[in-house]
C-alpha positions in Angstrom: 4.6 -26.7 -7.8 2.1 -26.3 -5.0 3.7 -22.9 -4.1 3.4 -21.8 -7.7 -0.3 -22.7 -7.8 -0.9 -20.8 -4.6 0.8 -17.7 -6.0 -1.5 -17.9 -9.0 -4.5 -18.1 -6.7 -3.2 -15.1 -4.7 -2.9 -13.2 -7.9 -6.5 -14.0 -8.8 -7.7 -12.8 -5.4 -5.6 -9.6 -5.6 -6.9 -8.9 -9.2 -10.5 -9.4 -7.9 -10.0 -6.9 -5.1 -8.6 -4.4 -7.5 -11.6 -4.8 -9.8 -13.9 -4.3 -6.8 -12.0 -1.2 -5.8 -12.6 0.2 -9.2 -16.3 -0.4 -9.0 -16.5 -3.7 -11.0 -18.5 -6.2 -9.0 -19.4 -8.5 -11.9 -16.1 -10.4 -11.9 -15.7 -13.7 -9.9 -12.7 -15.7 -8.7 -12.6 -19.1 -10.4 -13.0 -21.8 -7.7 -10.5 -24.7 -7.3 -10.6 -28.1 -5.7 -8.6 -27.0 -2.7 -10.0 -26.9 0.8 -7.9 -24.3 2.6 -7.9 -20.7 3.8 -7.3 -19.3 0.4 -10.3 -21.1 -1.0 -12.5 -19.8 1.9 -11.2 -16.3 1.2 -12.1 -16.6 -2.5 -15.6 -17.8 -1.6 -16.1 -14.9 0.8 -14.9 -12.3 -1.7 -17.2 -13.7 -4.4 -20.1 -13.4 -2.0 -19.3 -9.8 -1.1 -19.0 -8.9 -4.8 -22.4 -10.6 -5.6 -24.0 -8.6 -2.7 -22.5 -5.3 -3.9 -23.6 -6.0 -7.5 -27.2 -6.7 -6.4 -27.2 -3.6 -4.1 -25.6 -1.1 -6.5 -26.8 -2.4 -9.9 -30.1 -4.2 -9.6 -30.5 -6.9 -12.3 -26.8 -6.2 -13.3 -27.7 -3.5 -15.8 -26.8 0.1 -16.0 -28.8 2.3 -18.4 -25.8 4.2 -19.6 -27.7 6.1 -22.3 -29.9 7.7 -19.7 -27.1 8.4 -17.3 -24.9 10.1 -19.9 -27.5 12.8 -20.3 -27.4 13.6 -16.5 -23.7 13.2 -15.7 -22.0 15.5 -13.3 -18.2 15.8 -12.9 -16.3 16.5 -9.7 -12.6 17.3 -9.6 -10.3 18.1 -6.7 -6.7 19.1 -6.2 -5.4 17.7 -2.9 -2.1 17.8 -1.2 0.0 14.8 0.1 -2.2 14.6 3.2 -5.3 14.6 1.0 -6.4 18.0 2.2 -8.5 19.8 -0.5 -6.6 22.6 -2.1 -9.1 23.5 -4.8 -12.0 22.2 -6.8 -14.3 23.1 -9.7 -17.5 25.3 -9.5 -19.7 22.2 -10.2 -18.6 20.6 -7.0 -20.1 23.3 -4.8 -23.4 23.0 -6.6 -23.6 19.2 -6.5 -22.5 18.8 -2.9 -24.3 21.9 -1.7 -21.3 23.6 -0.1 -20.5 27.4 -0.1 -17.6 28.4 -2.2 -15.0 28.5 0.6 -16.0 25.7 2.9 -14.3 22.9 1.0 -10.8 24.4 0.8 -8.6 23.1 3.7 -11.0 20.3 4.5 -9.9 16.6 4.6 -11.1 14.9 1.5 -12.5 11.9 3.5 -14.8 14.4 5.3 -17.0 14.7 2.2 -17.3 10.9 1.9 -19.8 8.6 3.5 -18.5 6.6 6.5 -18.2 3.3 4.5 -16.5 5.1 1.5 -14.1 6.9 3.9 -13.1 3.6 5.5 -12.6 2.1 2.1 -10.5 5.1 0.9 -8.3 4.9 4.0 -7.8 1.2 3.4 -6.8 1.7 -0.2 -4.6 4.8 0.5 -1.3 2.9 0.8 -1.8 1.4 -2.6 -2.9 4.7 -4.1 0.3 6.4 -2.8 2.5 3.8 -4.3 0.8 3.8 -7.7 2.7 5.9 -10.2 -0.2 5.9 -12.7 -3.9 6.2 -12.1 -5.8 4.5 -9.3 -9.5 3.8 -9.9 -12.1 3.2 -7.3 -15.8 3.8 -6.4 -16.5 6.8 -4.1 -19.7 7.8 -2.4 -19.9 11.5 -1.5 -22.0 13.2 1.2 -23.6 16.5 0.6 -23.7 19.2 3.3 -27.3 18.2 4.1 -26.2 14.5 4.5 -27.5 13.1 1.1 -25.4 10.4 -0.5 -24.1 10.9 -4.1 -22.5 7.8 -5.6 -19.8 8.1 -8.3 -20.1 6.0 -11.4 -16.3 6.2 -11.7 -13.5 7.9 -9.8 -9.8 8.2 -10.5 -6.8 9.5 -8.5 -3.5 10.4 -10.1 -0.4 12.1 -8.8 0.6 15.4 -10.4 4.0 15.1 -11.9 6.9 16.6 -9.9 4.5 17.7 -7.1 3.3 16.3 -3.8 -0.3 16.7 -4.9 -3.0 14.6 -6.5 -6.0 15.2 -8.7 -9.2 13.3 -7.9 -11.8 13.1 -10.7 -15.3 11.6 -10.2 -18.1 11.1 -12.7 -21.5 10.7 -11.1 -25.2 10.7 -12.1 -27.6 13.3 -11.0 -29.2 11.8 -7.8 -32.5 13.6 -8.6 -32.9 11.2 -11.5 -32.7 8.1 -9.3 -36.5 7.3 -9.6 -36.4 7.7 -13.3 -33.3 5.5 -13.5 -35.0 2.6 -11.7 -37.8 2.7 -14.2 -35.4 2.9 -17.1 -33.4 0.0 -15.8 -36.4 -2.3 -15.7 -37.6 -1.3 -19.2 -34.1 -1.5 -20.6 -33.5 -4.9 -19.1 -36.5 -6.2 -21.1 -34.5 -5.4 -24.3 -33.0 -8.3 -26.3 -30.0 -10.0 -24.7 -27.7 -8.8 -27.4 -28.4 -5.2 -26.5 -27.7 -5.9 -22.8 -24.4 -7.5 -23.8 -23.6 -4.4 -25.8 -24.3 -2.3 -22.8 -21.9 -4.2 -20.6 -19.2 -4.1 -23.3 -19.6 -0.3 -23.8 -19.4 0.1 -20.0 -16.0 -1.6 -20.2 -14.9 0.7 -23.0 -16.1 3.7 -21.1 -14.1 2.7 -18.0 -11.0 2.0 -20.1 -11.0 5.5 -21.6 -11.4 7.1 -18.2 -8.5 5.0 -16.8 -6.2 6.1 -19.7 -6.8 9.8 -20.1 -3.0 10.4 -19.8 -2.4 8.3 -22.9 -3.2 9.0 -26.6 -6.5 7.3 -27.5 -5.9 4.1 -29.5 -7.4 4.0 -33.0 -10.9 2.5 -33.5 -9.2 -0.5 -35.0 -7.0 -1.0 -32.0 -9.8 -0.5 -29.5 -12.0 -3.1 -31.3 -9.1 -5.6 -31.0 -8.7 -4.8 -27.3 -12.4 -5.5 -26.6 -12.9 -8.3 -29.1 -15.5 -6.6 -31.4 -15.6 -4.9 -34.8 -15.0 -1.2 -35.5 -18.5 -0.5 -36.7 -20.2 -2.1 -33.7 -17.8 -0.3 -31.3 -18.5 3.1 -32.9 -22.3 2.8 -33.2 -22.9 1.1 -29.8 -20.8 3.7 -27.9 -22.8 6.5 -29.7 -26.1 4.8 -28.8 -25.4 4.3 -25.1 -23.4 7.5 -24.3 -24.9 9.9 -26.9 -21.4 11.0 -28.0 -18.5 9.6 -30.0 -15.6 7.8 -28.4 -13.1 10.5 -29.4 -15.4 13.3 -28.2 -15.9 11.7 -24.9 -12.2 11.1 -24.4 -11.3 14.6 -25.5 -13.9 16.3 -23.3 -12.8 14.4 -20.2 -9.1 15.1 -20.6 -9.7 18.8 -21.4 -11.7 19.2 -18.1 -8.7 17.6 -16.3 -6.3 19.9 -18.2 -8.3 23.0 -17.3 -8.1 22.3 -13.6 -4.4 21.5 -13.8 -3.6 24.8 -15.5 -5.7 26.8 -13.0 -4.4 25.1 -9.9 -0.7 24.1 -10.5 2.4 25.8 -11.8 3.3 23.0 -14.1 4.5 24.1 -17.6 1.7 24.0 -20.2 3.7 21.7 -22.4 4.1 19.2 -19.6 0.3 19.3 -18.9 -0.4 18.7 -22.5 1.9 15.7 -22.8 0.8 14.1 -19.6 -2.8 14.2 -20.8 -2.3 12.4 -24.1 -1.6 15.3 -26.5 1.2 14.5 -28.9 2.1 18.1 -29.7 1.5 21.5 -28.0 -0.2 23.1 -31.0 -2.8 20.3 -31.2 -3.4 20.7 -27.5 -3.8 24.5 -27.7 -6.1 24.2 -30.7 -8.4 21.7 -28.9 -8.4 23.7 -25.7 -9.4 26.9 -27.5 -12.1 25.2 -29.5 -13.7 23.9 -26.3 -13.3 26.9 -24.0 -13.1 29.8 -26.4 -9.7 31.0 -25.2 -6.2 29.7 -25.3 -4.4 27.9 -22.4 -2.1 31.0 -22.0 -5.2 33.2 -21.3 -6.3 31.1 -18.3 -5.5 32.8 -15.0 -3.3 30.6 -12.9 -3.6 30.4 -9.1 0.1 30.4 -8.5 -0.3 32.6 -5.4 -1.7 29.7 -3.4 0.8 27.1 -4.5 
């Protein structure tokens, strides 16, 4: 019986560490009456999470409506040693690198020291994960400025010893404005702040499940314990886009990079990114980019 209780406590600690690795510092491990090393570890982890939450998210509130208007996306294709094979044009602009200096570079070289150490520590878990690993990454520009990601995911490319790293981050030039917006937004009614936290969870859930078809609004509302109307309207309010449009835009960005930088069949890319049929995928791709997937030049020479 005692062993079973300890296993449950270990599970809680492990779950907490996973939440922190994905950037969620609001969760806490429930304390017990025990006075042992496990309890000491739980207390320490809770303290670290509290400090991180205060440091990264003052007052525990993120003004997502403001951030959505200044979001940047970084995407990388890396090999099994996490050497950068290719990236998207936005990466060079955001990180201030010339167009050839990133290829062949170790991915950890463009992270801050603390983020690099955290990445190395999580790497064994990332390599074992067959699905998507989520974590928080802090990038370093060529002129040594820090750029914190709001959300990052790492997923293995099917049948290849390569990975795709995808990060969403806010424009660092907006930081001063963000601080002012956070303070003013926090003065809003508690119900609005609660809505913001809920929508942040929905946002993170979508980014963690881009490879799956998007659940219906009814299913999503059940998952997050709210009603369909509130879910639809609140997401639109905070992120300035619909749930489906956000999901569709993010997976199409991922698809575009996979087509350019891998030799995977187009149908496989479509299915592994949540499209039920190839015609639906082709139609959505052409609508967003103005050309069909077949028209996109593939970088097979470097594979």
